[in-house]
C-alpha positions as a Markdown table, in Angstrom:
| # | Residue | x | y | z |
|---|---|---|---|---|
| 1 | Met | 41.2 | 53.4 | 10.3 |
| 2 | Ser | 43.0 | 50.0 | 9.8 |
| 3 | Pro | 41.0 | 46.9 | 11.0 |
| 4 | His | 44.2 | 45.3 | 12.3 |
| 5 | Pro | 46.1 | 46.1 | 15.4 |
| 6 | Ala | 49.4 | 48.0 | 15.4 |
| 7 | Gly | 52.4 | 45.8 | 14.5 |
| 8 | Trp | 50.3 | 43.2 | 12.6 |
| 9 | Ile | 52.0 | 41.9 | 9.5 |
| 10 | Ala | 50.0 | 40.4 | 6.7 |
| 11 | Arg | 51.0 | 36.8 | 5.9 |
| 12 | Pro | 50.3 | 35.0 | 2.6 |
| 13 | Arg | 47.6 | 32.4 | 2.5 |
| 14 | Ser | 50.1 | 29.8 | 1.2 |
| 15 | Trp | 51.3 | 28.9 | 4.7 |
| 16 | Arg | 47.7 | 27.8 | 5.5 |
| 17 | Val | 47.6 | 25.5 | 2.5 |
| 18 | Leu | 51.0 | 24.1 | 3.5 |
| 19 | Thr | 49.8 | 23.4 | 7.0 |
| 20 | Val | 46.8 | 21.4 | 5.6 |
| 21 | Leu | 49.1 | 19.4 | 3.3 |
| 22 | Val | 51.5 | 18.5 | 6.1 |
| 23 | Ala | 48.5 | 17.3 | 8.3 |
| 24 | Val | 47.2 | 15.1 | 5.4 |
| 25 | Gly | 50.7 | 13.7 | 4.8 |
| 26 | Ala | 51.2 | 12.8 | 8.5 |
| 27 | Gly | 47.8 | 11.0 | 8.5 |
| 28 | Gly | 48.8 | 9.0 | 5.4 |
| 29 | Leu | 52.0 | 7.9 | 7.1 |
| 30 | Phe | 50.1 | 6.7 | 10.2 |
| 31 | Ile | 47.7 | 4.7 | 8.0 |
| 32 | Thr | 50.6 | 3.2 | 6.0 |
| 33 | Thr | 52.4 | 2.2 | 9.1 |
| 34 | Gly | 49.3 | 0.5 | 10.5 |
| 35 | Leu | 48.8 | -1.5 | 7.3 |
| 36 | Asn | 52.4 | -2.6 | 7.1 |
| 37 | Ala | 52.5 | -3.6 | 10.7 |
| 38 | His | 49.8 | -6.3 | 10.3 |
| 39 | Gly | 48.9 | -6.0 | 13.9 |
| 40 | Leu | 52.5 | -6.0 | 15.2 |
| 41 | Asp | 54.3 | -3.2 | 16.9 |
| 42 | Leu | 57.0 | -1.8 | 14.6 |
| 43 | Arg | 59.0 | -0.2 | 17.4 |
| 44 | Ala | 62.5 | -1.6 | 18.0 |
| 45 | Ala | 61.8 | -2.4 | 21.6 |
| 46 | Ser | 59.0 | -4.9 | 20.7 |
| 47 | Val | 60.6 | -6.4 | 17.7 |
| 48 | Thr | 63.5 | -7.5 | 19.8 |
| 49 | Asp | 61.0 | -9.6 | 21.9 |
| 50 | Leu | 61.3 | -12.6 | 19.6 |
| 51 | Ala | 59.2 | -14.8 | 21.8 |
| 52 | Ser | 56.2 | -12.5 | 21.6 |
| 53 | Val | 56.5 | -12.2 | 17.8 |
| 54 | Val | 56.7 | -16.0 | 17.6 |
| 55 | Arg | 53.6 | -16.4 | 19.7 |
| 56 | Gln | 51.6 | -13.8 | 17.7 |
| 57 | Glu | 52.6 | -15.5 | 14.4 |
| 58 | Lys | 51.9 | -18.9 | 15.7 |
| 59 | Gln | 48.4 | -17.9 | 16.8 |
| 60 | Arg | 47.7 | -16.2 | 13.4 |
| 61 | Thr | 48.9 | -19.4 | 11.6 |
| 62 | Asp | 46.8 | -21.6 | 13.9 |
| 63 | Asp | 43.7 | -19.5 | 13.1 |
| 64 | Leu | 44.4 | -19.9 | 9.4 |
| 65 | Gln | 44.9 | -23.6 | 9.7 |
| 66 | Ala | 41.6 | -23.9 | 11.5 |
| 67 | Gln | 39.9 | -22.1 | 8.7 |
| 68 | Val | 41.5 | -24.5 | 6.2 |
| 69 | Ala | 40.4 | -27.5 | 8.2 |
| 70 | Glu | 36.8 | -26.2 | 8.3 |
| 71 | Val | 36.8 | -25.6 | 4.5 |
| 72 | Asn | 38.2 | -29.2 | 3.9 |
| 73 | Arg | 35.4 | -30.6 | 6.1 |
| 74 | Glu | 32.8 | -28.6 | 4.2 |
| 75 | Val | 34.2 | -29.9 | 0.9 |
| 76 | Thr | 34.0 | -33.4 | 2.2 |
| 77 | Arg | 30.4 | -32.9 | 3.3 |
| 78 | Leu | 29.4 | -31.5 | -0.1 |
| 79 | Gly | 31.2 | -34.3 | -1.9 |
| 80 | Lys | 29.3 | -37.0 | 0.0 |
| 81 | Arg | 26.0 | -35.5 | -1.3 |
| 82 | Ile | 26.8 | -36.3 | -4.9 |
| 83 | Asn | 25.2 | -39.7 | -5.7 |
| 84 | Asp | 27.4 | -40.8 | -8.5 |
| 85 | Pro | 29.2 | -44.1 | -8.7 |
| 86 | Ala | 32.4 | -42.6 | -10.2 |
| 87 | Val | 32.5 | -40.0 | -7.4 |
| 88 | Glu | 31.9 | -42.6 | -4.8 |
| 89 | Glu | 34.7 | -44.8 | -6.1 |
| 90 | Leu | 37.1 | -41.8 | -6.1 |
| 91 | Gln | 36.0 | -40.9 | -2.6 |
| 92 | Ala | 36.7 | -44.4 | -1.4 |
| 93 | Arg | 40.2 | -44.3 | -2.9 |
| 94 | Val | 40.8 | -40.9 | -1.2 |
| 95 | Asn | 39.5 | -42.3 | 2.2 |
| 96 | Ala | 41.8 | -45.3 | 1.9 |
| 97 | Leu | 44.9 | -43.0 | 1.4 |
| 98 | Lys | 44.1 | -40.6 | 4.3 |
| 99 | Gly | 45.7 | -42.8 | 6.9 |
| 100 | Pro | 49.0 | -43.4 | 5.1 |
| 101 | Ala | 49.1 | -39.7 | 4.1 |
| 102 | Gly | 48.9 | -38.7 | 7.8 |
| 103 | Leu | 45.5 | -37.0 | 7.6 |
| 104 | Leu | 43.9 | -39.2 | 10.2 |
| 105 | Pro | 44.6 | -39.3 | 14.0 |
| 106 | Val | 46.7 | -42.2 | 15.3 |
| 107 | Ala | 46.8 | -43.7 | 18.8 |
| 108 | Gly | 49.0 | -46.3 | 20.4 |
| 109 | Pro | 52.2 | -46.9 | 22.4 |
| 110 | Gly | 55.3 | -45.1 | 21.3 |
| 111 | Val | 58.4 | -43.0 | 22.1 |
| 112 | Thr | 58.8 | -39.3 | 23.0 |
| 113 | Val | 62.1 | -37.4 | 22.5 |
| 114 | Val | 62.6 | -33.9 | 23.9 |
| 115 | Leu | 65.5 | -31.7 | 22.6 |
| 116 | Asp | 66.4 | -28.4 | 24.2 |
| 117 | Asp | 69.0 | -25.7 | 24.1 |
| 118 | Ala | 71.8 | -25.6 | 26.7 |
| 119 | Pro | 71.1 | -23.6 | 29.9 |
| 120 | Ala | 71.7 | -19.9 | 29.7 |
| 121 | Ser | 74.5 | -20.2 | 32.3 |
| 122 | Glu | 76.3 | -22.7 | 30.1 |
| 123 | Ile | 75.9 | -20.5 | 27.0 |
| 124 | Asp | 77.2 | -17.4 | 28.9 |
| 125 | Lys | 80.2 | -19.4 | 30.2 |
| 126 | Val | 81.1 | -20.5 | 26.6 |
| 127 | Val | 80.7 | -17.0 | 25.3 |
| 128 | Asn | 82.9 | -15.5 | 28.0 |
| 129 | Glu | 85.7 | -18.0 | 27.5 |
| 130 | Gly | 85.8 | -17.1 | 23.8 |
| 131 | Gly | 87.1 | -20.6 | 22.7 |
| 132 | Pro | 86.3 | -22.6 | 19.6 |
| 133 | Val | 82.9 | -23.5 | 20.9 |
| 134 | Thr | 80.3 | -20.8 | 20.1 |
| 135 | Arg | 76.8 | -19.9 | 21.2 |
| 136 | Asp | 75.4 | -21.3 | 18.0 |
| 137 | Met | 76.7 | -24.8 | 18.9 |
| 138 | Leu | 74.7 | -24.9 | 22.1 |
| 139 | Val | 71.3 | -24.6 | 20.6 |
| 140 | Val | 69.1 | -27.1 | 18.8 |
| 141 | His | 69.2 | -26.9 | 15.0 |
| 142 | Gln | 67.1 | -28.4 | 12.3 |
| 143 | Gln | 69.7 | -31.1 | 11.6 |
| 144 | Asp | 69.4 | -32.2 | 15.2 |
| 145 | Ile | 65.6 | -32.5 | 14.9 |
| 146 | Gln | 65.9 | -34.2 | 11.5 |
| 147 | Ala | 68.4 | -36.7 | 12.9 |
| 148 | Val | 66.0 | -37.8 | 15.7 |
| 149 | Ala | 63.0 | -37.9 | 13.3 |
| 150 | Asn | 64.9 | -40.0 | 10.8 |
| 151 | Ala | 66.1 | -42.4 | 13.5 |
| 152 | Leu | 62.5 | -42.8 | 14.7 |
| 153 | Trp | 61.2 | -43.5 | 11.2 |
| 154 | Arg | 64.0 | -46.1 | 10.6 |
| 155 | Gly | 63.1 | -47.7 | 14.0 |
| 156 | Gly | 59.5 | -48.4 | 13.0 |
| 157 | Ala | 57.6 | -45.2 | 13.7 |
| 158 | Glu | 54.1 | -45.3 | 12.1 |
| 159 | Ala | 53.2 | -41.7 | 12.8 |
| 160 | Met | 54.9 | -38.7 | 14.3 |
| 161 | Thr | 54.4 | -35.2 | 15.6 |
| 162 | Ile | 56.8 | -32.4 | 16.4 |
| 163 | Asn | 55.4 | -30.0 | 19.0 |
| 164 | Gly | 51.9 | -31.3 | 18.2 |
| 165 | Gln | 52.3 | -30.8 | 14.4 |
| 166 | Arg | 51.7 | -34.0 | 12.4 |
| 167 | Ile | 54.6 | -34.9 | 10.2 |
| 168 | Ile | 53.7 | -35.9 | 6.6 |
| 169 | Ala | 55.7 | -36.7 | 3.5 |
| 170 | Thr | 56.0 | -33.0 | 2.4 |
| 171 | Thr | 56.9 | -31.7 | 5.9 |
| 172 | Gly | 60.0 | -29.5 | 5.9 |
| 173 | Ile | 61.9 | -28.6 | 9.0 |
| 174 | Lys | 63.5 | -25.2 | 8.6 |
| 175 | Cys | 65.7 | -23.4 | 11.1 |
| 176 | Val | 65.2 | -19.6 | 11.3 |
| 177 | Gly | 67.4 | -18.0 | 13.9 |
| 178 | Asn | 66.8 | -19.8 | 17.2 |
| 179 | Thr | 63.3 | -21.0 | 16.1 |
| 180 | Val | 62.1 | -23.9 | 13.9 |
| 181 | Ile | 59.4 | -23.5 | 11.2 |
| 182 | Leu | 57.0 | -26.4 | 10.6 |
| 183 | His | 54.3 | -26.0 | 8.0 |
| 184 | Gly | 54.8 | -22.2 | 8.3 |
| 185 | Val | 54.4 | -22.2 | 12.1 |
| 186 | Pro | 57.4 | -21.0 | 14.2 |
| 187 | Tyr | 58.3 | -22.9 | 17.3 |
| 188 | Ser | 60.8 | -22.2 | 20.1 |
| 189 | Pro | 62.6 | -24.9 | 22.1 |
| 190 | Pro | 62.1 | -27.3 | 23.7 |
| 191 | Tyr | 61.2 | -29.5 | 20.7 |
| 192 | Arg | 59.0 | -32.6 | 21.5 |
| 193 | Leu | 59.0 | -35.4 | 19.0 |
| 194 | Ser | 56.4 | -38.1 | 19.6 |
| 195 | Ala | 56.1 | -41.3 | 17.5 |
| 196 | Val | 53.7 | -44.2 | 17.6 |
| 197 | Gly | 55.2 | -47.5 | 16.7 |
| 198 | Asp | 57.7 | -50.2 | 17.8 |
| 199 | Gln | 59.2 | -48.9 | 21.0 |
| 200 | Ala | 62.1 | -51.3 | 21.1 |
| 201 | Gly | 63.0 | -50.7 | 17.5 |
| 202 | Met | 62.9 | -46.9 | 17.8 |
| 203 | Gln | 65.0 | -46.9 | 21.0 |
| 204 | Ala | 67.6 | -49.1 | 19.3 |
| 205 | Ser | 67.6 | -46.9 | 16.2 |
| 206 | Leu | 68.2 | -43.8 | 18.3 |
| 207 | Ser | 71.0 | -45.5 | 20.2 |
| 208 | Gly | 72.8 | -46.5 | 17.0 |
| 209 | Asp | 72.4 | -43.4 | 14.9 |
| 210 | Pro | 75.7 | -41.6 | 14.3 |
| 211 | Tyr | 74.0 | -38.1 | 14.0 |
| 212 | Val | 72.2 | -38.6 | 17.3 |
| 213 | Glu | 75.5 | -39.7 | 18.9 |
| 214 | Ala | 77.2 | -36.5 | 17.6 |
| 215 | Tyr | 74.4 | -34.5 | 19.3 |
| 216 | Leu | 74.9 | -36.5 | 22.5 |
| 217 | Thr | 78.5 | -35.4 | 22.8 |
| 218 | Phe | 77.3 | -31.8 | 23.3 |
| 219 | Val | 74.6 | -33.1 | 25.7 |
| 220 | Asp | 77.3 | -34.7 | 27.8 |
| 221 | Arg | 79.7 | -31.7 | 27.6 |
| 222 | Phe | 77.4 | -28.7 | 27.6 |
| 223 | Asp | 74.1 | -30.0 | 29.1 |
| 224 | Leu | 72.0 | -29.7 | 26.0 |
| 225 | Gly | 68.5 | -31.1 | 26.6 |
| 226 | Tyr | 67.9 | -34.7 | 25.5 |
| 227 | Asp | 65.2 | -36.9 | 27.1 |
| 228 | Val | 63.9 | -40.2 | 25.7 |
| 229 | Arg | 61.0 | -42.1 | 27.2 |
| 230 | Asp | 58.5 | -44.8 | 26.3 |
| 231 | Glu | 54.9 | -43.8 | 26.2 |
| 232 | Ala | 52.2 | -46.4 | 27.0 |
| 233 | Ser | 49.6 | -44.4 | 24.9 |
| 234 | Leu | 50.0 | -41.5 | 22.6 |
| 235 | Gln | 47.3 | -39.6 | 20.8 |
| 236 | Leu | 48.6 | -38.0 | 17.6 |
| 237 | Ala | 46.3 | -35.6 | 15.7 |
| 238 | Gly | 45.9 | -35.9 | 11.9 |
| 239 | Tyr | 47.4 | -33.2 | 9.7 |
| 240 | Gln | 44.9 | -30.5 | 9.0 |
| 241 | Gly | 46.8 | -28.0 | 6.8 |
| 242 | Ser | 46.8 | -27.7 | 3.1 |
| 243 | Ile | 48.1 | -30.6 | 1.1 |
| 244 | Glu | 48.4 | -28.7 | -2.2 |
| 245 | Leu | 51.9 | -28.9 | -3.6 |
| 246 | Arg | 53.6 | -25.6 | -4.4 |
| 247 | Tyr | 56.7 | -25.4 | -6.6 |
| 248 | Ala | 58.8 | -23.0 | -8.6 |
| 249 | His | 58.1 | -22.2 | -12.2 |
| 250 | Pro | 60.8 | -21.3 | -14.7 |
| 251 | Leu | 61.0 | -17.7 | -15.9 |
| 252 | His | 60.2 | -17.2 | -19.6 |
């Protein structure tokens, strides 16, 4: 008598092996997706939330910069333990250059300038009209920030921050979409530039700068954000990121 019920059809064992392989492959895909995501949701619905992505990346960069600052402090502590005249001389030279390099905090009177995109209602109006003015013209770009920063430097700024980030000689202001990248950290508008220095000189420099004047035409016409005010006392943090220069190498 057959041990199987009536109608039972023998199936090869290969389908069982195939089932195991499919399960293993699916698990590998899940693991690969998790590693590629780096903690971010890869679904289209969340990727379109640019503000959330910017916040996540900014927090991650802030954490890394805090680690860099701690390592630099540890290097400084260890360096001071070396009782060698040559080392002490070099350390004295390094300390003397920290201020001009922007590595030390600065306090004093100054000027703050805030730049912001046009209101959403104004942008929608321009888009609906379909004229020569486009949405891209109603947002703050890197050249607008650079124009204000350059005017402040020419007017006598001694130290400057943009959204709290200290500006040093190697700082690059990069525009990526509707965000600005400073030292690898993405920022969304409004952009706040604070400078310690001669208030009258910086105000005069802003008023006479042709690039700032060009920006002000859009401020008057389309209500882009532009606010300038004197500050009785500003506290600007020192730069705490890496100061190592990175540059391209020719291919051989």
